[in-house]
C-alpha positions in Angstrom: 16.2 29.6 -38.6 16.2 32.2 -35.7 13.1 32.4 -33.4 13.1 35.9 -31.6 10.9 36.5 -28.4 10.0 39.4 -26.7 13.9 38.9 -24.3 15.7 36.2 -26.2 16.3 34.3 -29.6 17.1 30.7 -30.0 18.8 29.8 -33.5 17.2 25.8 -34.3 20.5 23.7 -34.4 18.1 20.4 -35.7 15.3 18.9 -35.3 14.9 15.5 -33.6 11.1 15.1 -34.2 8.4 15.3 -35.9 4.6 15.0 -35.3 1.3 16.3 -36.8 1.3 17.3 -33.0 4.7 17.9 -31.8 7.6 19.3 -32.8 11.2 19.0 -30.8 14.1 20.7 -31.6 17.8 21.5 -30.0 18.2 24.9 -30.4 21.2 27.3 -28.9 19.9 30.5 -26.9 21.7 33.6 -28.7 20.6 36.3 -25.8 23.4 38.9 -24.8 26.6 36.9 -23.6 24.3 33.3 -22.9 25.5 30.1 -25.2 23.3 28.0 -23.5 21.6 24.9 -25.4 17.6 24.5 -25.2 15.3 21.8 -25.5 12.4 23.6 -28.0 9.1 22.2 -28.4 6.6 23.4 -30.6 3.3 22.5 -30.3 1.0 22.2 -33.2 -2.5 20.5 -31.9 -5.3 22.1 -30.0 -5.5 19.0 -27.8 -1.9 19.2 -26.7 -1.9 23.2 -26.6 -5.3 22.3 -24.3 -3.6 20.2 -22.0 -0.3 22.5 -21.6 -1.2 25.9 -21.6 -2.7 26.1 -18.3 -0.2 24.2 -16.8 3.4 26.0 -18.0 1.9 29.5 -18.1 1.3 29.0 -14.1 5.2 27.8 -13.9 6.7 30.2 -14.8 5.6 32.2 -11.4 7.7 28.4 -10.1 10.8 29.7 -9.6 12.0 26.7 -7.8 11.7 24.5 -11.9 14.5 26.5 -12.9 15.0 24.1 -15.8 11.8 25.9 -17.6 13.1 29.0 -19.6 10.1 30.5 -21.2 6.7 29.6 -23.1 5.2 31.7 -25.9 2.6 31.5 -29.0 3.8 32.8 -31.9 1.9 32.1 -35.4 -0.8 29.9 -33.7 1.6 27.7 -32.5 2.4 27.1 -29.0 6.3 27.0 -27.9 7.9 25.6 -24.4 11.8 26.1 -24.0 13.7 24.1 -21.1 17.0 23.8 -20.7 19.6 21.1 -22.2 21.8 19.1 -20.2 24.4 17.2 -22.6 25.1 14.0 -20.2 24.5 10.3 -21.3 21.6 8.7 -20.0 21.9 6.5 -16.8 20.8 3.7 -18.0 23.7 4.2 -20.5 26.3 5.2 -17.5 25.6 2.6 -15.5 25.9 -0.2 -18.4 29.4 1.1 -19.8 30.8 2.1 -15.8 31.0 -0.4 -12.6 29.7 2.4 -10.4 30.7 1.4 -6.6 27.4 1.4 -4.2 28.6 4.6 -2.8 28.8 6.0 -5.8 25.3 4.5 -6.7 23.9 5.9 -3.3 24.8 9.1 -4.6 23.0 9.2 -7.9 20.2 7.8 -6.0 20.4 10.9 -4.0 21.3 13.6 -6.4 17.8 12.7 -8.3 15.4 12.6 -5.5 17.4 16.1 -4.5 16.6 16.9 -7.7 13.3 15.9 -8.2 12.7 17.9 -4.5 14.0 21.1 -6.0 12.7 21.7 -9.1 8.9 21.0 -7.7 7.9 20.1 -11.3 4.4 19.1 -12.1 4.0 15.2 -12.0 3.1 15.2 -15.6 6.6 16.3 -16.6 8.3 14.7 -13.8 7.1 11.6 -15.3 8.4 12.0 -18.8 11.5 13.4 -17.0 12.2 10.0 -15.1 12.4 8.0 -18.6 15.5 6.6 -20.0 16.0 9.6 -22.7 15.6 12.1 -20.4 17.4 11.1 -17.1 21.1 11.5 -17.2 24.3 12.0 -14.9 27.3 13.6 -15.2 31.0 13.1 -14.2 30.0 14.4 -10.7 27.7 11.5 -10.2 25.1 15.1 -10.4 21.6 13.8 -12.0 19.7 16.2 -14.5 16.6 16.2 -16.5 15.7 16.9 -20.0 12.9 17.3 -21.8 11.9 15.2 -24.7 8.3 15.6 -24.1 5.5 13.9 -26.2 3.2 12.3 -23.7 0.7 15.6 -23.8 -2.7 14.2 -24.4 -2.3 12.2 -20.7 -0.9 14.7 -18.5 -4.6 15.5 -17.1 -4.9 12.1 -15.8 -1.2 12.1 -14.2 0.0 12.8 -10.9 2.7 11.5 -8.2 1.3 8.0 -8.5 2.7 7.7 -11.8 5.9 9.5 -10.8 6.4 7.3 -7.7 6.0 4.5 -10.4 8.6 5.2 -12.7 11.1 5.9 -9.7 10.6 2.6 -8.6 12.2 1.0 -11.8 15.2 3.7 -11.8 15.8 2.3 -8.2 15.9 -1.4 -9.3 17.9 0.1 -11.8 20.7 1.9 -9.3 20.7 -1.3 -6.8 19.5 -4.4 -8.4 21.7 -6.5 -6.6 21.2 -4.8 -3.2 17.1 -5.7 -3.4 17.7 -8.9 -4.7 19.8 -10.0 -1.7 17.7 -7.6 1.0 21.3 -6.8 2.3 19.6 -3.3 3.3 15.5 -4.4 4.4 15.1 -0.4 4.6 16.0 -0.2 1.2 13.6 -2.9 -0.1 11.1 -1.2 2.2 11.3 2.2 0.4 11.2 0.6 -2.9 7.9 -1.4 -2.2 6.7 1.8 -0.7 7.3 3.7 -4.7 5.2 0.5 -6.1 2.5 1.2 -3.5 2.6 5.2 -4.6 2.0 5.5 -0.7 3.9 8.9 -0.8 2.2 12.0 -0.7 5.0 14.6 -2.2 8.7 14.4 -3.2 9.7 16.1 0.0 8.5 13.1 1.8 10.3 10.9 -0.8 13.5 12.5 -0.5 13.2 12.4 3.6 12.1 8.7 3.4 15.0 7.6 1.6 17.5 10.2 3.3 17.1 7.9 6.6 18.2 4.8 4.5 21.4 6.8 2.8 23.2 7.9 5.7 23.4 4.8 8.0 24.2 3.1 4.4 27.1 5.8 3.9 28.3 5.2 7.1 28.5 1.4 6.9 30.4 1.9 3.7 33.4 4.1 5.3 33.7 1.9 8.0 33.8 -1.1 5.6 35.3 0.4 1.8 34.6 -1.2 -0.7 37.8 -2.7 -2.4 38.6 -6.1 -3.3 40.5 -8.5 -1.5 41.8 -11.6 -2.0 41.5 -15.0 -0.5 44.7 -14.2 2.5 43.1 -11.4 3.8 39.3 -13.6 4.0 41.2 -16.5 6.4 42.9 -14.0 8.1 39.6 -12.0 8.8 38.1 -15.7 10.0 40.8 -16.8 11.8 40.0 -13.0 14.0 36.5 -14.2 14.3 37.5 -17.4 15.7 39.5 -15.8 18.2 36.5 -14.6 20.1 34.9 -18.1 21.0 38.5 -20.4 20.8 40.3 -20.9 23.8 43.5 -19.5 23.8 45.9 -22.9 23.4 43.5 -23.7 20.8 43.7 -20.5 19.3 47.5 -20.7 19.2 47.4 -23.8 17.1 45.4 -22.6 14.7 47.4 -19.1 13.9 50.4 -21.7 13.7 48.7 -23.7 10.9 47.6 -20.6 9.4 50.5 -18.7 9.3 52.3 -22.3 8.1 49.8 -22.3 5.3 49.9 -18.5 4.5 53.9 -19.4 3.9 52.7 -22.6 1.6 50.4 -20.1 -0.1 53.2 -16.9 -0.5 55.5 -19.3 -2.1 53.7 -21.3 -4.3 52.5 -20.2 -7.5 48.6 -19.9 -8.0 46.8 -22.2 -10.7 44.9 -20.5 -13.4 41.8 -21.4 -11.9 42.5 -19.7 -8.6 44.3 -16.6 -10.1 42.3 -13.4 -10.6 39.4 -14.2 -7.8 38.0 -11.6 -5.9 35.5 -11.1 -3.1 32.2 -10.3 -3.6 30.9 -9.2 -0.5 31.8 -8.0 2.6 29.4 -7.9 5.5 26.0 -6.6 4.0 28.4 -4.9 1.1 28.5 -5.9 -1.8 31.9 -5.6 -3.9 31.1 -7.2 -7.1 27.9 -7.3 -9.4 
């Protein structure tokens, strides 16, 4: 099946969902040299059309919202076309990969940057933050898909709803950091989102920027890499040097040196093999 508009042609690949009010399809644009995947939403309900048409017609002049391709009326129904990004949902990616903290920081920054740049209406942004629509590629860049279904609620949704959904995604990205409160500014940012304290996407992005750069600098100074017991022991010995008298420190180093030789020449028992450090300072290594 092919749907023709004034400027584009769309080939329907599959129907994803059909109800009495909406039909969601995946299609491919066949215009000239383009061969892009898109999500096509067909509105069949007058109530849904009434909620969406004024909003989306206005968005046609919003050049920042580049994921929104077009909208049009045909055969008594109203159609919305959005770009489709064929990447795994963020939640699934986090379950399948052990992203380091620095990588999760980059994902969060990409998410907030994308929200700010697209500057889409709050009602659409809320749905774009849902599990099925929030996706991430191999370069840690976040994208949104547009499997939209909550049209009757659109008139009541504002940025406060978006902040609650964003707080849930921050919890998803930084569960251990929030629990251990190793970075108080991250906890405060999360609390502010839950309290719906921000007035715009740019304000949210600016607040996270104040967290992102200090945390990234700390991670650059303290690389996230596993270290064994010997490294931890030596770190403790060096820390003691600041307080011990010289003679005592020499004695401590001598004992430690003997213990190191013993440890290196004695096979490790099964219960101690493969142990890893969980945290360096405020930097979580394992989750």
